[in-house]
C-alpha positions in Angstrom: 5.9 3.2 28.3 9.1 5.2 28.9 9.9 5.1 25.2 6.4 6.3 24.3 6.7 9.2 26.8 10.0 10.2 25.2 8.4 10.1 21.7 5.5 12.2 22.9 8.0 14.6 24.6 9.9 15.0 21.3 6.7 15.6 19.4 5.3 18.1 22.0 8.7 19.9 22.2 8.7 20.2 18.4 5.2 21.7 18.4 6.1 24.2 21.1 9.3 25.1 19.2 7.3 25.6 16.0 4.6 27.7 17.8 7.1 29.9 19.5 9.3 30.4 16.5 6.3 31.2 14.3 5.1 33.9 16.6 8.5 35.4 17.1 9.5 35.3 13.5 6.2 36.1 11.8 7.3 39.4 10.5 10.2 37.8 8.7 8.7 34.5 7.5 5.0 35.1 6.8 4.9 38.0 4.4 3.1 38.7 1.2 4.8 37.2 -1.9 4.7 40.5 -3.7 6.9 42.0 -1.0 9.5 39.2 -1.4 9.6 39.7 -5.2 8.9 37.5 -8.2 10.2 34.0 -8.0 11.2 34.1 -4.3 9.8 31.3 -2.1 9.2 32.2 1.5 10.9 29.9 4.1 7.4 28.9 5.4 6.7 27.5 1.9 9.7 25.1 1.8 10.1 21.6 2.9 13.3 20.4 4.6 14.0 16.7 3.8 16.2 14.1 5.4 16.8 11.2 2.9 17.6 7.6 3.9 19.1 5.8 1.0 20.6 8.3 -1.5 22.2 6.1 -4.2 20.4 4.5 -7.1 16.7 5.3 -7.0 17.3 7.4 -3.9 19.5 9.6 -5.9 16.9 10.3 -8.5 14.2 10.7 -5.8 15.9 13.5 -4.0 16.9 15.2 -7.3 13.2 15.3 -8.1 12.3 16.7 -4.7 14.9 19.4 -5.2 13.7 20.2 -8.7 10.3 21.1 -7.3 11.8 24.4 -6.2 10.1 24.0 -2.8 12.3 21.5 -1.0 15.7 21.6 0.6 17.7 18.4 0.9 19.1 19.0 4.4 20.4 15.6 5.4 21.7 12.5 3.6 22.0 9.0 5.0 23.4 5.9 3.4 25.2 2.8 4.6 27.4 2.8 1.5 29.5 5.9 0.8 30.3 4.6 -2.7 26.6 4.8 -3.6 26.1 8.0 -1.8 28.9 9.9 -3.4 26.9 11.5 -6.3 24.2 12.8 -4.0 26.8 14.1 -1.5 28.4 16.0 -4.3 25.1 17.3 -5.6 24.0 18.6 -2.2 27.2 19.7 -0.5 25.3 21.6 2.2 23.5 18.5 3.4 24.9 16.8 6.4 25.8 13.1 5.9 25.1 10.2 8.2 25.6 6.4 7.8 23.2 5.4 10.5 19.6 6.6 10.0 18.8 6.1 13.7 21.6 8.5 14.6 20.3 11.0 12.1 16.7 10.9 13.4 17.9 11.1 17.0 20.2 14.0 16.6 18.5 16.0 13.8 14.8 15.4 14.2 14.2 19.1 15.1 16.0 20.3 12.0 13.8 18.8 9.2 10.2 18.3 8.2 10.1 15.1 6.2 11.9 11.9 5.4 12.3 10.0 2.1 13.1 6.3 2.3 14.7 4.5 -0.7 16.5 1.5 0.8 16.1 -2.2 0.2 12.5 -3.5 0.9 13.3 -5.2 4.2 14.1 -1.9 5.9 11.4 0.4 4.5 8.9 0.0 7.3 11.1 0.4 10.3 12.7 3.5 8.9 9.4 5.0 7.8 7.6 4.3 11.0 10.4 5.8 13.1 10.1 9.0 11.1 6.3 9.1 11.3 6.4 8.7 15.1 8.5 11.8 15.2 5.7 13.6 13.3 7.6 13.6 9.9 5.9 13.4 6.6 7.3 10.4 4.6 7.9 9.4 1.0 8.6 5.7 0.7 9.8 3.8 -2.3 7.6 0.9 -3.6 6.7 -1.4 -2.2 6.2 0.5 1.0 6.9 -2.6 3.1 8.4 -6.1 3.0 5.5 -8.1 4.6 1.8 -7.7 5.1 2.0 -6.8 8.8 4.4 -3.9 8.1 2.1 -2.5 5.4 -0.9 -2.6 7.7 1.0 -0.8 10.5 2.2 1.9 8.1 -1.3 2.5 6.8 -2.6 2.9 10.3 0.4 5.1 11.4 -0.3 7.6 8.6 -3.8 8.2 10.1 -2.7 8.1 13.7 0.2 10.5 13.4 -1.5 12.7 10.8 1.5 12.9 8.5 1.5 13.3 4.7 2.5 10.1 3.0 3.3 9.0 -0.6 4.6 5.7 -2.0 7.0 5.9 -4.9 4.9 4.4 -7.6 5.1 7.6 -9.6 2.9 6.3 -12.5 -0.1 6.8 -10.2 0.3 10.5 -11.0 0.2 9.9 -14.8 -2.9 10.8 -16.8 -3.5 7.2 -17.9 -5.2 5.9 -14.8 -7.5 8.9 -14.7 -8.4 8.5 -18.3 -9.2 4.8 -17.8 -11.4 5.7 -14.8 -13.3 8.1 -17.0 -13.7 5.5 -19.7 -14.9 2.9 -17.2 -17.3 5.2 -15.5 -18.7 6.2 -18.9 -19.6 2.5 -19.4 -17.3 1.9 -22.4 -16.3 -1.6 -21.4 -19.1 -2.6 -19.2 -18.5 -4.3 -15.9 -14.9 -5.4 -15.3 -14.6 -8.9 -13.9 -11.0 -9.9 -14.9 -7.6 -8.2 -14.8 -4.3 -9.4 -16.2 -1.0 -7.8 -15.4 2.3 -9.1 -16.6 6.0 -8.2 -16.6 9.3 -9.5 -18.1 11.0 -9.0 -14.7 13.0 -10.3 -12.9 16.1 -8.9 -14.6 18.3 -10.2 -11.7 19.0 -13.8 -10.7 16.2 -15.8 -9.1 15.5 -19.5 -8.5 19.2 -20.1 -7.5 21.0 -21.3 -4.4 22.6 -18.8 -1.9 26.2 -18.2 -2.8 28.8 -20.2 -0.8 31.5 -17.8 -1.9 32.0 -15.4 1.0 33.8 -12.1 0.2 35.4 -9.2 2.0 33.1 -6.5 2.9 33.9 -3.3 1.0 35.4 -0.7 3.4 32.8 1.9 2.3 29.8 -0.4 3.2 28.4 -0.9 6.7 27.2 -4.4 6.2 25.5 -4.8 9.6 23.4 -1.6 9.0 22.6 -2.8 5.5 21.2 -6.0 6.9 19.2 -4.1 9.4 16.1 -6.1 10.3 17.2 -9.2 8.2 18.9 -12.3 9.6 22.6 -12.1 9.9 24.5 -13.6 7.0 28.1 -13.3 5.8 28.7 -10.8 3.0 28.7 -12.2 -0.5 29.4 -10.5 -3.8 26.7 -9.3 -6.2 24.0 -9.0 -3.6 24.5 -5.2 -3.1 23.4 -2.9 -4.7 20.8 -4.6 -7.0 20.4 -8.4 -6.8 19.0 -8.4 -3.2 15.6 -8.1 -4.9 15.6 -11.9 -5.7 16.1 -13.0 -2.0 13.2 -13.2 0.4 15.2 -11.9 3.4 15.6 -8.6 1.6 13.4 -8.2 -1.5 9.9 -9.0 -2.7 10.8 -10.3 -6.2 9.2 -9.1 -9.4 5.9 -8.4 -7.7 7.5 -5.9 -5.3 9.5 -4.3 -8.1 6.7 -3.9 -10.8 3.4 -4.8 -9.1 2.9 -1.3 -7.7 3.3 0.1 -11.2 1.2 -2.4 -13.1 -1.7 -3.0 -10.6 -2.1 0.6 -9.5 -4.5 1.3 -12.4 -6.9 -1.6 -11.6 -6.9 -0.5 -7.9 -7.7 3.0 -8.8 -10.3 2.3 -11.6 -12.1 -0.4 -9.6 -11.5 0.8 -6.1 -10.0 -2.5 -5.0 -9.0 -3.0 -1.4 -8.1 -6.3 0.2 -8.1 -9.7 -1.6 -10.1 -12.7 -0.1 -8.1 -15.6 -1.6 -5.0 -16.3 -3.6 -3.4 -19.2 -5.5 -0.4 -19.6 -7.7 2.0 -21.7 -9.8 5.7 -21.0 -10.2 8.4 -21.9 -12.6 10.7 -24.8 -11.9 14.5 -25.0 -12.1 15.9 -28.5 -12.7 19.5 -29.2 -11.5 19.7 -32.7 -13.0 17.6 -35.2 -14.7 14.2 -35.3 -13.0 15.7 -33.4 -10.1 14.0 -30.2 -9.3 16.0 -27.6 -7.4 14.7 -26.5 -4.1 15.7 -22.9 -3.2 13.2 -21.5 -0.7 15.4 -18.5 0.1 15.2 -17.3 -3.4 12.2 -15.9 -5.3 11.2 -18.2 -8.3 12.2 -17.5 -11.9 8.6 -17.0 -12.9 5.1 -17.1 -11.4 1.4 -16.9 -12.2 -0.7 -15.7 -9.2 -4.5 -15.3 -9.1 -6.1 -13.1 -6.5 -9.8 -12.8 -5.9 -11.1 -9.4 -4.8 -14.7 -8.9 -3.4 -17.2 -6.8 -5.2 -16.7 -3.1 -4.9 -19.1 -0.1 -5.6 -17.5 0.0 -9.1 -18.2 -3.7 -10.0 -21.2 -6.1 -10.1 -19.3 -9.0 -8.6 -15.9 -10.4 -7.6 -12.8 -9.5 -9.6 -10.1 -12.0 -10.6 -6.7 -10.4 -10.8 -4.0 -12.4 -12.6 -0.3 -11.6 -12.1 2.4 -13.1 -14.4 6.1 -12.5 -14.3 9.3 -14.0 -15.7 8.2 -13.3 -19.2 4.9 -15.1 -19.0 2.0 -13.3 -20.7 -1.7 -13.9 -20.9 -3.3 -15.0 -24.1 -3.5 -12.1 -26.6 -7.0 -10.6 -26.8 -8.8 -11.6 -30.0 -9.5 -7.8 -30.5 -5.8 -7.1 -30.8 -4.3 -7.4 -34.3 -1.6 -10.0 -35.0 1.2 -7.4 -35.3 -0.1 -4.9 -32.7 1.9 -4.7 -29.5 0.4 -6.3 -26.4 1.0 -3.8 -23.5 4.4 -2.3 -24.1 5.9 -5.6 -25.3 7.2 -6.9 -22.0 4.8 -5.4 -19.5 1.2 -4.4 -19.4 -2.3 -4.4 -17.8 -5.5 -5.6 -19.4 -9.0 -4.9 -18.2 -11.8 -7.3 -19.4 -15.3 -6.2 -19.1 -18.7 -7.4 -20.1 -18.8 -5.0 -23.1 -15.2 -4.7 -24.1 -11.5 -4.4 -23.1 -8.9 -1.7 -22.4 -5.2 -2.0 -21.7 -2.2 0.2 -20.8 1.6 0.0 -20.5 3.7 0.2 -17.4 2.9 3.2 -15.2 -0.6 3.4 -16.7 0.9 4.9 -19.9 -0.7 4.7 -23.3 -4.3 3.7 -22.3 -6.3 2.4 -25.2 -9.5 0.5 -25.9 -9.6 -2.7 -27.9 -9.9 -3.0 -30.8 -7.6 0.0 -31.4 -10.1 1.4 -33.9 -12.3 2.3 -31.0 -9.8 5.0 -30.0 -10.4 7.0 -33.2 -12.4 10.1 -32.5 -13.0 9.0 -28.9 -14.4 11.7 -26.7 -15.2 11.3 -23.1 -15.6 14.2 -20.7 -12.8 14.8 -18.2 -13.9 14.2 -14.6 -10.6 13.9 -12.7 -8.0 16.6 -12.3 -4.6 15.8 -13.8 -1.3 16.0 -11.9 0.9 18.6 -13.5 3.9 16.8 -15.2 2.5 13.4 -14.5 5.0 10.9 -13.0 7.6 13.7 -12.6 4.9 15.7 -10.8 4.5 12.9 -8.3 7.4 14.2 -6.2 6.3 17.9 -6.2 2.7 16.8 -5.3 4.0 15.2 -2.1 6.3 18.2 -1.3 3.4 20.7 -1.7 1.0 18.5 0.3 3.6 18.2 3.1 4.0 22.0 3.2 0.2 22.4 3.3 -0.2 19.9 6.1 -2.1 16.6 6.7 -5.4 16.4 4.9 -5.1 19.6 3.0 -4.2 18.4 -0.5 -5.0 15.3 -2.6 -2.2 12.8 -3.3 -1.9 10.0 -5.9 -0.6 7.3 -3.6 -1.0 8.1 0.1 -0.7 5.1 2.4 -4.5 4.8 2.6 -4.3 3.8 -1.1 -0.8 2.4 -1.2 -1.3 0.2 1.8 -4.0 -2.1 0.4 -2.2 -2.2 -3.0 1.1 -3.2 -1.3 -0.7 -5.8 0.8 -2.2 -7.4 -2.4 1.3 -7.8 -3.8 2.6 -9.3 -0.6 -0.4 -11.6 -0.3 0.5 -12.9 -3.8 4.0 -13.4 -2.5 2.5 -15.3 0.4 1.2 -17.9 -2.0 4.5 -18.0 -3.8 6.4 -18.6 -0.6 3.8 -21.2 0.5 4.6 -23.1 -2.7 7.9 -24.1 -1.2 6.7 -24.9 2.3 7.6 -28.6 2.9 6.1 -31.1 5.3 7.1 -34.7 6.0 4.2 -37.1 5.9 4.7 -40.9 6.3 8.4 -40.4 5.5 7.8 -38.5 2.3 8.2 -34.8 1.5 5.0 -33.1 0.5 4.2 -29.5 -0.5 0.6 -28.8 0.4 0.8 -25.2 -0.8 1.3 -26.2 -4.4 -2.3 -27.4 -4.8 -4.1 -25.0 -2.4 -6.2 -21.9 -2.7 -5.3 -19.8 0.3 -8.2 -18.2 2.1 -7.5 -14.8 3.8 -9.0 -13.5 7.0 -8.3 -9.8 6.5 -9.2 -8.6 10.0 -7.1 -11.3 11.7 -4.4 -10.9 9.0 -4.0 -14.7 8.5 -4.5 -17.5 6.1 -7.2 -19.8 7.6 -6.5 -23.0 5.8 -2.7 -23.4 5.6 -1.2 -22.2 8.9 2.5 -22.7 7.9 2.4 -19.8 5.5 1.4 -17.3 8.2 5.0 -17.2 9.3 5.5 -14.9 6.3 2.7 -12.4 7.2 4.9 -11.0 10.0 8.5 -11.9 10.0 10.8 -11.8 13.1 13.3 -9.0 13.1 16.9 -9.8 13.9 18.0 -9.4 17.5 18.5 -5.8 18.4 15.7 -4.6 16.1 12.3 -4.0 17.7 9.1 -5.2 16.0 6.8 -2.4 14.7 4.2 -1.1 17.1 2.1 2.0 16.9 
């Protein structure tokens, strides 16, 4: 209760500060643009951003915010000064922190929004802390590590009335909007089946945890990097990239590419929450007839099938097939023998009662099948395009945050990104359930390997295989509080 009162106090103080400052400084800040001169952006039309995770993808994210011409990168935060160096040099006026909690505590009155580009296991706790301070948030995909976190963030966006965007930038490309127009024009009939596939992972998976402990680099705060995850000794080649293949930190190929490849079906068909899921996964054999058992690691490949209930855009349930590790669905008969399926390694295929359409990663290059149907194709535009497509995804959020909650349309606000993320994490629920082991009559059995898992969406639980529910909401490491609104 005391913590909640403090949070409310912070929010109310900030509102009083903004109100008082706005009145006192109106003559200086809110003036006609023609008075300021061509090309000048008024202070009231700029967004001050604090960025958590500023190396790798975080580096490119903040560069894109800055390129909008309407954002100031005011604060930088990263647990690894090696990874942060380029961003620190690029934004020398930004104050740097290693601990995001310290930054939010000390500086929350000095910025408007937070970007989060850290490993998956810390996305939710960082984003929610910012939202509870009334900050707009941009969170890299997937927006959360487990289903409970995704649901909490979706609810938080509405409760705290902040502008949100997930970093699946392809949702701002024209491709998804074009396919929506094609589908609503009836060109492929009623869609009943989706296939999405990727050649990821491009990092090690299906392997044992390294027994080779290493010295922690002096530039890295390992304890802060672990954050909510269980404590483990530092090992080489986990940071900064290969964490994706370990369940304690990452969400595998689904978390990496699912938001890019399944965004189009969600948008075109208005999918929400799946009702069941089943899977098969690739095996790794460590000796003759001896299958390796590595439950801490994501598998080398998988095929997951999710069933979504009928929507207002379909006549019945929709089967969504996900394949990774280089596995691809059967080539459509409408595709010529030398024509590229998707973009070669990745793609999304819609199968309807009257035809098929497909696209590449990020919804790029949409086309009907056979490809001859695209010649002289004319369908009226119904949906506004995002200027600059994927690159415009960042500016879209900046401008929406400046305008305020509910004022501008976004491509991937949490009300859309939340259900999409949950679908990917539900697929991972089946994959993780594949390795759940029981002992029955002295023998090891794996009941998840032959089960279709039935999902109760309101209760957020699998109803016919309770052991897998431990992965719906994980326990945070001691010292890190579970998410609550």
